[in-house]
C-alpha positions in Angstrom: 36.6 100.5 122.0 39.3 97.9 122.7 39.7 95.7 125.8 42.8 94.0 127.1 43.8 92.0 130.1 46.2 93.6 132.5 49.3 91.8 133.8 50.4 91.1 137.3 51.9 94.6 137.5 48.4 95.6 138.3 47.5 93.3 141.3 44.0 94.8 141.7 43.1 93.2 138.4 44.4 89.7 139.1 42.0 86.8 139.5 41.1 86.4 143.1 42.7 83.0 143.4 46.1 84.7 142.7 45.4 87.9 144.6 44.5 86.0 147.7 46.9 83.1 147.4 48.7 82.7 150.7 52.2 84.2 150.5 53.6 83.1 153.9 53.3 80.0 156.0 51.1 81.8 158.6 48.6 82.6 155.9 48.1 79.0 154.8 44.5 77.7 155.6 44.5 74.5 157.6 47.4 72.1 157.9 48.5 73.7 161.2 50.5 70.6 162.5 52.4 70.2 159.2 53.2 73.9 159.2 54.6 73.8 162.7 56.9 70.9 161.7 58.0 72.6 158.5 58.9 75.8 160.4 61.1 73.8 162.7 62.8 72.0 159.8 63.5 75.3 158.1 64.9 76.8 161.3 67.3 73.9 161.7 68.2 73.9 158.0 67.1 70.3 157.6 64.3 70.4 155.1 63.7 67.0 153.4 62.5 66.1 150.0 58.7 66.3 150.0 55.9 64.5 148.2 52.6 66.4 148.6 49.5 64.5 147.5 45.8 65.0 147.7 42.7 66.5 145.9 42.9 69.8 143.9 42.5 73.0 145.8 43.8 71.9 149.1 46.8 74.1 149.3 49.7 71.9 148.1 51.3 74.4 145.7 50.5 77.4 147.9 52.3 75.6 150.8 55.5 74.9 148.9 55.7 78.4 147.5 55.2 79.8 151.1 58.0 77.5 152.2 60.2 79.0 149.4 59.4 82.6 150.6 60.2 81.6 154.2 63.6 80.1 153.1 64.7 82.7 150.6 62.7 85.9 151.1 61.3 87.9 148.3 64.0 86.8 145.9 62.9 83.2 146.2 62.5 82.8 142.4 66.3 82.9 142.0 66.6 79.7 144.0 63.4 77.9 142.9 62.7 76.0 139.7 59.0 75.3 139.2 57.9 72.9 136.5 54.4 71.8 135.5 55.0 68.1 135.0 51.8 67.6 133.1 53.1 69.8 130.3 56.7 68.6 130.5 56.2 65.0 131.3 59.1 63.3 129.5 62.5 62.2 130.5 64.1 65.2 128.8 62.5 67.5 131.4 64.6 65.8 134.1 67.8 65.4 132.0 67.8 68.9 130.7 65.6 71.4 132.6 66.1 70.0 136.1 69.7 69.0 135.8 70.8 72.3 134.2 69.1 74.2 137.1 70.6 72.2 139.9 74.1 72.3 138.4 74.1 76.1 138.2 76.0 78.0 140.9 74.2 79.1 144.0 75.0 80.4 147.4 72.1 78.6 148.9 70.4 75.2 148.6 68.0 75.3 145.7 64.5 74.0 145.5 62.9 72.1 142.5 59.1 72.0 142.5 57.5 69.5 140.1 53.7 70.1 140.1 51.3 67.5 138.8 54.1 65.0 139.1 51.7 62.0 138.7 51.5 62.9 135.0 55.2 62.2 134.4 56.2 58.9 132.7 57.8 56.1 134.7 61.0 56.6 132.8 61.1 60.3 133.8 60.4 59.3 137.4 63.2 56.8 137.3 65.6 59.4 136.0 64.6 61.8 138.7 65.4 59.1 141.3 69.0 59.1 140.1 69.1 62.9 140.1 67.8 63.1 143.7 70.5 60.6 144.8 73.3 62.5 143.0 72.4 66.1 143.9 70.7 66.0 147.3 73.6 67.8 149.0 72.8 71.2 147.4 69.2 70.7 146.3 65.7 69.9 147.6 62.8 68.5 145.7 59.1 68.9 146.2 56.8 66.7 144.1 53.1 67.5 144.0 50.4 65.2 142.8 46.7 64.3 143.1 47.2 60.5 142.8 50.1 59.0 144.8 49.5 55.6 143.3 51.0 56.8 140.1 54.3 57.6 141.7 56.9 54.8 141.6 57.9 53.3 145.0 61.6 54.4 144.5 60.5 58.1 144.5 58.1 57.7 147.3 60.7 56.1 149.6 63.0 59.1 149.0 60.5 61.7 150.1 58.6 62.8 153.2 55.0 62.3 152.2 52.3 64.7 153.3 48.7 64.0 152.5 46.4 67.0 151.9 42.7 66.3 152.7 39.9 68.5 151.5 39.5 71.5 153.7 36.5 71.5 155.9 34.1 74.5 156.0 35.5 75.8 159.3 39.0 75.9 157.9 38.1 78.2 155.0 35.3 80.3 156.5 37.5 83.1 158.0 39.5 83.4 154.7 36.4 83.6 152.6 34.7 86.1 154.9 37.8 88.2 154.7 37.6 88.2 150.9 33.9 89.1 151.1 34.6 92.0 153.3 37.6 93.3 151.3 35.8 93.0 147.9 32.4 94.2 149.4 30.6 91.1 148.0 26.9 91.4 148.5 26.1 87.8 149.4 23.6 86.5 151.9 25.0 84.7 155.0 23.1 81.5 154.1 24.4 81.6 150.5 27.9 81.9 151.7 27.5 79.0 154.1 26.0 76.9 151.2 28.9 77.8 148.9 31.5 76.7 151.5 29.6 73.5 152.4 28.9 72.5 148.8 32.4 73.0 147.2 35.3 71.2 148.8 37.9 72.7 146.4 39.0 75.9 148.1 40.4 77.3 144.9 37.0 76.7 143.3 35.2 78.4 146.2 37.2 81.6 145.5 36.7 81.3 141.7 32.9 80.9 142.1 32.7 83.7 144.5 34.6 85.9 142.1 32.3 85.0 139.2 29.0 85.4 141.2 30.2 88.7 142.6 30.6 90.4 139.2 27.5 88.7 137.7 25.1 89.8 140.5 26.8 93.2 141.0 26.0 93.9 137.3 22.4 92.9 138.0 22.2 95.0 141.2 21.1 92.0 143.2 22.5 90.1 146.2 23.9 86.6 145.8 21.3 84.2 147.2 21.3 80.5 148.1 19.3 79.8 145.0 22.0 81.5 142.9 24.7 79.4 144.5 22.9 76.1 143.8 22.0 77.2 140.3 25.6 78.2 139.5 27.0 74.9 140.9 24.4 72.9 139.1 23.5 71.2 142.4 20.0 70.5 143.8 18.9 72.1 147.0 17.9 69.8 149.8 14.2 70.7 149.7 14.1 69.8 146.0 15.8 66.5 146.7 13.3 65.7 149.4 10.4 66.4 146.9 12.0 64.3 144.2 12.7 61.3 146.4 9.1 61.4 147.7 7.8 61.5 144.1 10.1 58.7 143.0 8.9 56.5 145.8 5.2 57.2 145.3 4.3 58.7 141.9 4.0 57.0 138.4 6.9 56.6 136.0 6.0 59.2 133.4 5.6 62.4 135.5 8.8 61.5 137.4 10.7 60.8 134.2 9.5 64.0 132.5 10.4 66.2 135.5 14.0 64.8 135.8 14.6 65.0 132.0 13.3 68.6 132.1 15.7 69.5 134.9 18.6 67.8 133.1 17.9 69.4 129.7 17.5 72.9 131.2 21.0 72.5 132.5 20.0 73.3 136.1 21.6 70.2 137.6 24.5 68.0 137.0 23.3 64.3 136.9 26.2 63.0 138.9 25.4 65.5 141.7 21.8 64.5 141.7 22.7 60.8 142.1 25.1 61.7 145.0 22.3 63.7 146.7 19.8 61.0 146.2 22.2 58.5 147.8 22.7 60.6 150.9 19.0 61.2 151.2 18.3 57.4 150.9 20.8 56.7 153.7 18.6 58.9 156.1 15.3 57.3 155.1 13.5 54.7 157.2 13.1 52.1 154.4 13.3 48.3 154.6 16.9 47.2 154.3 16.1 45.2 151.1 14.7 48.2 149.4 17.6 50.5 150.5 20.2 47.9 149.3 18.4 47.5 146.0 18.4 51.3 145.3 22.0 51.9 146.4 23.1 49.1 144.1 21.1 50.7 141.2 22.5 54.2 141.9 26.0 52.8 141.8 25.5 51.2 138.4 23.8 54.4 137.0 26.6 56.6 138.4 29.3 54.4 136.7 27.5 54.5 133.4 27.0 58.3 133.5 30.7 58.8 134.3 31.6 56.6 131.3 29.6 58.8 128.9 26.5 56.6 128.5 23.3 58.3 127.3 22.0 60.4 130.2 18.4 60.2 129.2 18.5 56.4 129.3 20.1 56.6 132.7 17.4 58.9 134.0 14.8 56.3 132.8 16.8 53.6 134.6 16.9 55.7 137.7 13.1 56.3 137.7 12.3 52.7 137.0 14.6 51.5 139.7 12.7 53.5 142.3 9.4 52.2 140.9 10.7 48.6 141.0 11.9 49.1 144.6 8.4 49.7 145.9 7.7 45.9 145.8 10.5 45.4 148.3 8.8 47.7 150.8 5.9 45.4 151.4 
């Protein structure tokens, strides 16, 4: 038996993030004020150059593609050039790909989309500045990035900047509930709430839901909160409460052994554990000296873990820090 992936000629087989990508401005989740302003600009034929920036999965690319459909209709691809700047990051991308497109004949103003623009070199960004100045009459540019600090000031000053913040749970709940109903996902209400609250990247919410659906459908089981936490590698609040209590009261070795076991069994991500411990500490009624000591230690451990230091050593540092802090509580 042979297997093959189908193409987008079979929409029912597309990944959910593509199948449920917003096609029109009215389908975009969140960003209501920006959408109202953009609709007015399109109506008055006065769309500016845009610089969209913010975390992944917040709707930047979906919004500009929805704008393109609003402006050009279903034949929008004839008037749009979309380039992933992380793959084509050099100056030749601007001098060849972009310039050739904007010089081609068109009966409408054309749109150039440069995604992941913060990956482009400074030379390429400087070249684009000149292109924007020379060809703005018949072309519009939308630059998309995660880190605006990597965009040169000359580019920033020529674009209208829109910051995309992470979507809150209320902003995505209706859309996710619609997908659950359409795909007949067997997920408990509490598990769905946990997924939406734990994952701030909307694209990842849909990806995870897609993966869990087929995994637990094959098992003939509903998706539970425990399944969500386990899939994300995040500790549940009850477990964090138990761990913090043990760290503040129990000896070093049983605490160390338990955390190492959790880490090696791949149940949790150590960075997520540190983050949850921090948030729990902020709610505890501890002496300020003890709380400050532990927050400082967690910051150091977090930095070391992110810079690929040995995780087992950092777990030992974590446990010993809690044990050392007990002397500050007296």
